[in-house]
N, C-alpha and C positions, 0 to 999 in steps of 0.2 A: 504493500500499499504506500502510495507516495505520501510524504509528510506535508502537513498543512503549512503553507507559507503565511506567516503573520505579517500583515500589511503595516499594522500600527498596534501599539499598546496605549491603553487609558488608564491612568492612575486616579482611582476614584478615592478621595478622602472619605473615611468612615468616622474616624474619632482621632484625638490627639496621639499620634505615633502610630496610627493604624491605617493602611491604605489597601484598597483591592485593585488588582491588576487585570484588565479585561484585554483579551487577545482580539483585534479587530482583523478578521480575515480578508474583508473587502471593505473598502471605504466608498459609500455610496454618495455621501454629501459631508462636506466639511468647510464651515464657513461661519462668519459673524452676522447676526441680525443687529438691529439697533439695540437690543436689550440683552443679548447673551451669545454664547458661541454654542453652535449646534452641530453636532455630528451624528450622522446616521450611517450605520455599518453593519455588516454581518458578522455576528459572534457566534460562539457555541450555543447560544440561546436564540438563534435566528436573527432577523433583522431587528436592531436595537437602537434606541434613541438616548442620546446624551446630550445634556445641556450644562455648559461650563464643568464638563468632566463627571458630571453627576448622572448616573443611570437613571432615565425617567421611566422607560417601559422596554420590555422586550417582546417579541413574537411568542416565546415559550410561557411567559408569566403574566402578561399584561391583563388577562382576564381575571385571574386570581385577584390581582390589585384592584382592578376597577370594580368588580363586584363587591369586594370588601368594603371599598368606598362608599358605594351607592346604595346596595340592596338593603342593609340594615335601616338606612334613612328612609327609603321608600316604604318599608313595612312599618316604621315608627310613626310616619306622618298620617294624619287621619283621613287625608285624601291626597291624590297625586294627579292634579290637573295642569298646574303651571309650576315649571322648575326653572331655577336659575343656576347656571353653572359659570363659575369664575375660574379662569385657567384651563387646565386639562386639554392641552392643545390638540391631543389625537382625535377627540370627539366620541370616544367610546362610551362614555357615561351619558351623554346625550342620546345616543342611539338606544342605550338600555332603558333610559327614562321613557322614551316613546314606546318601547316594547311592553313596559309595565303599564302604559295606559295614558301617560302624560299627552294632553293635546297641544300643549305650547311649551317649548323649551327655548330660552334664551342663553346663548353661549356667548360669554364676554371674555376676550383674551387680548391683552395689550399687544401682543407680538404677532402681527399679521404674517410676517414672513414664516415664522416658525409653524404656524397653523397650515400654511399652504405647502411647506415642505413635508409635513407629516403626511398630508393628504396625497402627496405626489409619490412618497417614497415608502410609507408604511403599509404592510398588508393587513392592517386591522385600523379600525376607526373610519373616518371620512375617506371615501374615494374622491378624486378631483371632481367628478360630475356632481357627487352628493354635496360637496363644499360649495360649488358654484350655486347650486340650488339654494342652501342655507345662507348664503351671503345675500341672496335676493329676497329670502324669506318666503320661498315658494311652498314649503311644507311646514311641518309642526316645528322643526328647528330653525332658529334665526341667529345668524352669527353677527356679533357686533365687535369690531376692533376698536376697543376703548379701554380706559383705565378702570379697572373693576372696582377701586375705591369710589371714584366719582359716580360711576353707574349705580352702586348700591346706595351711596348717599343721597342721590336724587330721589330714589324710591322711598328710602326711610323717611326723607323730610317732607314728602308730599302726601298729606292724608287722602287725596283722591286716587294715587296711583294704585294699579293693581298689585296685589301682594303675591307671594309665591309660596306654594306648600312645601317646596324643598329648595334651600340655598345651599349651594355645594361650593366649596372653596378648595381647590386641587392645585397646589403650587409646589416648587421645590422646597426643601426643607428650610426652616428659618435659619438665618445665619446671623448667630448672635455676635460674632466677632467681626462682621462686616456690616458697618452702618450705612455704607453705601447701596446695599442690596435693596433695590426699590420694593420688592415684594414682601420684606419684613413687615411693613405697616399692616398688611393684611392678616397678619397673625394677631395683631394687638387687640386689647379689650375694647378700644373704641370701635374698631371695625367689626368685632363680634357683636357688639351692642347694636350697630347699624343693620347687621345681618338679621339680628333677632327682630328689629322694628320692620324689616321688609317681608316677613313672613305672615301668612294668614294664621288664624286661631287654630292651633292643633298642627302647625307646620314645623319643620325641623330644619336646623342648621347643621351643616357637617363640614369638617375640614380634615385635611391630611395632617395629622397631628404629631408626626415624628415616629422614632423607632422605640420599640418596647425593650431593646436589649440592654443590659445594665451598663455597658460601656458607651451608650448613645442615646440616652433617655432624656437629656435635658429638655429638648423641644416638647416631648410628651408631657413631662412634668409641668411645664409652664402652661401648655394648652389646657391640662386638667384643671389647674388653678383658675385660669381665665374663664373656662366654661362654668365652673362652679360659681364664680361671681356674677355670670350673665344669665344663666338659665336655672329654672326651678327643676328640671329634669335633665340629668347628664348621664349619657350611656357612652359606650365605646365599642370598637371591635378591634381587637389586637390579632391580626391575620396569623393562622397557624402554618401558613405556607408561603408567607412572604415576610419581609422584615419591617413592615410598617403597620402603624395603629392609626385609627380614625375616631374622632370625637363627635358626638351627636347631642345637640341641645334642643329642648322644647321650652318655650316661655311658661307654659302650665305645667301642672303636676301630673306625672304618671307614676304610679306606685311601683310597678314592675315593668320596666321597659322590655327586658329580654323576653318575658312571658308574652308580652303583647306582639312582639316581632315573630315570635314562633307561632302563636295563633293565626296571624295573618298570613304566614308563609304558606299555611295549608290550603289557602284559598287564592293565592296570588296568580294572576294571569301570566306573570313571568316566572319561569322556572329556573333558578340559578343553576349553573352548572358546577360551581365550586364552593357553595355554601348549603348546608342543610341545617335542621333543627338542633342537631348535637353541636354543630359549630357555633349557632348562635347562643346556645346554653353555655358552653365553655368558654368562648372567646370574648364574652362581653364582661370578663372579669379581667381587670389590669393586673400587670405583674406587681408582686409583692413590694418592690422597692418604689415603684410609681404610686401606689396606694399609700405608702407609708413615708413618703418624702416630706420633709420639712423644708418649705420654700419660703423665702423672705419676699416682702412686698417689693423690694427694690428689683429682686430677680424676675418677678413677674413683669414688671414694667420697664425692664432694662432696654427693650427694643420697641416699646409701644410709641 
């Protein structure tokens, strides 16, 4: 068998002193947008997306990630008619929301070039023709190339604006030590409060909340603290097959969020391929060190 020729290696920082090295067998796209460096290439996990050297998704594992991000929120919301997605350039969660029954999905992403590169080169998410239609608003999904902060702020501030049953925020991990990272503000308590104000009664706010592993859990601990300050009901899903965890908040009180998700899963029109009732039962309990973390107010607001 001929040896694999590695075209390039990507060194992905995971934690202080810890780096993951990806072998890229074929570089499909490599360049800068206005906001980030984007590399799309073929790895051992299929066609893979990297932004600023951080793996965002791969052909092999993207559905595990995207269902863990969205499905619990869809099950926790009292209805799913209107959905707002901030970030998530690939468009997979928008498509899942429509399959679940959403009649209108607004997809807001600040990086137009990145969204179009994903549609052109990734074998999942939008195709180029689907993205063209979404940019025109021809179907249930409408793509807006805009600042997510301003989009949500306008909805939250306008009492007559249509609210959303699910507001989903899917961004690269919070960068505590990089104050120039423009997406940090979309993790902060002020933005979470605006997201809450943009939801309907019984609506859910969800964000990509960081990694549950002991050596990389700072973002998750901060997200848990912020959600606890913002929402009466806070739940989570720490993926058992991926390295990410997701936080879910409702403004009103739900006594047993996991039980409600499991009950609704049985009658859902969308059948997840990577999540079942046992996963919902077990993975809605956060890791011990996250649940027992002592975090100062300064740490919570460090990047707000």
